[in-house]
N, C-alpha and C positions, 0 to 999 in steps of 0.2 A: 416601726417594726423593721429590724434588720433583714437584709435579703442577701442571698448568695447566688451568683450567676453560674449555672452549670451548662454543660453542652446542650442539654435539652431545653433550657430556659431558666428563669428565675424561681427561686424557692424562698418564700418568706418564712421567718421563724422567730420564736421567742426564746430567750436564753437568760436564765437567772444568773449565770456566771458562777464564780467561786471555784474552790478546789475540791469540793466533795465528789463522791462517786457520781458518774454520769448516767442519768436517766433520759432516754429519748422516748417521749410519749407520742404515740401515733393515734390517728383518728380514723373515722369511717367515711362513708360516702353519703352526701357530698359535704363533709364536715370540715372543721379546722380545729386548732388547738384549744378553742374555748370549751370543747368537750371536757377538758381537764380542770376547768377553773375552780370547781369546788374542792378538788384534791390538793391544790397548790399549797394551801396553808398548812397541810399535814406533811409536807415533803421538805421541811427545813433541813439543812445540812447536805442536801444533794445539789448538784448542778443539773437543773431540769431544762431540757431543750424540747420545744414543741414545734416541729416543722409543719407547714401547711403544704401537704402533697397535692398534686394535680388530680384530685378525685372529684372535681366539680364545684367545690366550695372555695377554691383559690381565687385570688383577685388579680393576679397578673398572669396573662396567658403564656402558655409554653410556645416554643418555636413550632411553626407549622409542621415540620418533619419529625417532631418528637415522637418516640415510641411510647404510647400511653396504654399499651396492653398491661395485663396484670404483671407479667414478668418485666416489662419495660419500666413500670412505675417502681418495682422493686429495685431495679438497677439505678433509677433516679435516686432512690433512698440511699443506695450504696454510694453513689457519687456525692450525695450530701454529707455522709459520714466522712468520706475522704476529704471533701473541701474544708470541713471544719477540723480535720485531723484529730478526730475523736478516737479514744482508746478505752478498752475495758468497759464498753457500753452495755448497759442493761436496756435492751430493746423491748418496749412494751406495746403490744398490739391490742386494739379494741375495735370490734366490728370488722374492719378490713383485716384480712389475714394474709395479704400478699407479701408482707415482710418475710414470710417463711421461704419465699422463692429465692431469697439471697443465698440460702443453703444450696439450692440447685445450681446457682450461678457461681459457687465457690467464693463468695464474698463475705465470709464471716470472721475474718481475722480481727476486725475491730469490735466484734460482739463477744462479750464474756458470758452473757446470760440472756435468756429469752423468756418473756412473760406473755402468755397467750390468754387474753382476757375476753371471754365470750366473743370469739372471732371466727371468721370463715376458716374452714379446714377441709381437707380431703376433697370431695367433689361438690362442696357447698359454695361454689363461686358462680354467680352471686346467689344469695339465699332466695328462697322461693318467692318472697314478696317483691323482690327487686327484679325478677326475671322479665316482667313486662317491659321495663325500661331497656333491658338488653335486647329484646326483640325489636322494640321501636328504634333502637340505635341503627338498625339496618335501613331505616327510612327516616332520615333526619327531619323532614317536615313534620312527620307524625310525632317524633320525639319532642320537638319544640312545642307542638300542640299539647302533648301529654304533660309537659312541665308546667303548663299554665294552671293545671289543677292544684298545684302547690301554692298558688296565690290564695286559695280558700282555706281558712282555718279548719273547717270541718274535715277537709281531706287530709290536711297535715296531721290531724289528731286521730285519724282512723286507727282503730285498735289492731288491724291487720298489717299496718305499715309503721310509719314513724311514731304514731301515738302509742303503739305497743312496745316501743324500744325502751321505754322508761316507765317505771311504776310511780314516779314522782307525782304527787298530787297537786303541785303548783303548776298546773297546765299552762297558765299564762306565761310564766317564766320559761318553761321548756319550749313552748310554742314560739316565743321570741327567738330562741336559739335556732329552731328548725327553719323559721322564716328567713333568718339571716344566712343560714347555710345554703339555701336555695337561691338567694337573691343574686349572686354573681352570674349564675347560669341563666337566670330569667332576664337579666338586664344587659349582658355583655355577649355579643355574638361569638367572640373568640373563645371565651370561657365555655360557652355552650358547645362549641366545636370540640374542645378538649374533653368535656364531659361525655359527649357522644362517642368519641374515640375510646375512652376508658370503658364505658358501659358495654361496648361490643367487643372488648378485648380479652375476655376470659377464654382459656383453652377449653376444648371439649372434655367430656367426663373421663374418657379413657386416659387422656394426657394428664388431667388433673390427678388421677389416682396414681399414675406412674411418677409424677412429680412428688406426690406425697411419700411414696416409697423411698425416693431419693433423699428426702428430708431426714430420714432415720440416721443418716451419717453424722448428724449434729449431736455430739456427745457431751456438750457443755450443759450446765444446769438449765432446766426449763421449769417454770411455774405455770401451771394451768389453773385459771380461775374461771369457774363457770357459774352462771346465774340460774337460780331455781325457777324463775318465771320467764325465762327467755322464750320468745316465740319465733325467732329467726334462726338461732343456732341450735341444732338438734341436741337434746339432753345427752344422748349417748356419745356425742363427740367429745365431751369433757373427759370421761374415763378412757375413751379410745385414744385421745391425744396423750394422756398420761402414760398409757401403755406403749404408745408409738415411739416416743423419744426415750433413749437409753437411760437418761438421768433426769426424770421428771416426777413431779408430785402434783396432786390435784387438791384444790380447795373449792368447795361449793359455797356460794354466797347466797344467803337467804334474802328475801324481800328485794329482789333486783331483777330487772330484765337486762337486755343486751348492754345498755349503757351504764355499766357498773360505776364508772367515774362520776356519774350524776346521782345514781340511786344510793350507792354506798361508798362515798368518797373517803371517809375516814378509815373504814375497815380496809378498803383496797390499798390505801397508802400504807397502812400498817403491815399488810401482807408483803408489799413491795420492800418495805424497810427490813422486814425479817428475812426475806429472800436474798437481799443484797448484803446485808450486814450481819445476818445470823443472830440478831437480837432486836430488842425493841427500844425505840426512842421515846422521849417524853411526849405524852399525849397521843401516842400511836398504839391503840390496842391491837393485838395480834392473837392468832391461835384461838383456843377454845374460849378464852375470856371475851374476845371480840365477837365471836359468832354467837355468844349467848346474850349479847346486849340487845 
């Protein structure tokens, strides 16, 4: 896997290459680009880039002085786009919504479109189910102890947590992913240090709402994709985001929870294709036809 060295540390990424429109697909906490593996076969014709951000699932530790707050990681993402000299990017967020903070940082020149797929927004950083980890981040030994629970399959599959982020019935396959996502923080002290820094790095509610207001200055196209069975991202946030951004539209995806790239990969890829190209490609259902399937 290629890696790029930024001032904050190394960022691993996958890149399909090619001359097609650029999709930068982001992941949640503590995930990596494997979140999108079911969607990849439906994204032919695009240059698809999947960075592994330092959200706890990364395998190379960041520099000890790296800013891993929510805004700090957004700036790392901005540095990544700069380092690869990417232009006309469609930035796709799922679960982690912190990419929106690039708007507040004035770093959207490389971004042509923003797709918000069942992700954090407004004051929902972190979602309710993840708030215990945020509290434990203030006490690193307890955070480390709490992480040990993720060694147990029954805990990983709990419906109020990661088990509820996907409606996929192949729990063995999904659980392998979740287990792999937590493995770096469970086995590497430096990765765990980074995870702790990020988990405790969300602004307070008032600051989050102020930042959200500032994000309204993003006037480029925004696609909001919300899941009908999501337990982490409030149902009202989908319509609220679509009304929040000046040029936005909303799509509700049925039979999906937070991790839409896992639950509805073909449909999501079709929506992204329609959003970027204004039409549909071979094998990519979009619009009403897709949602009726």
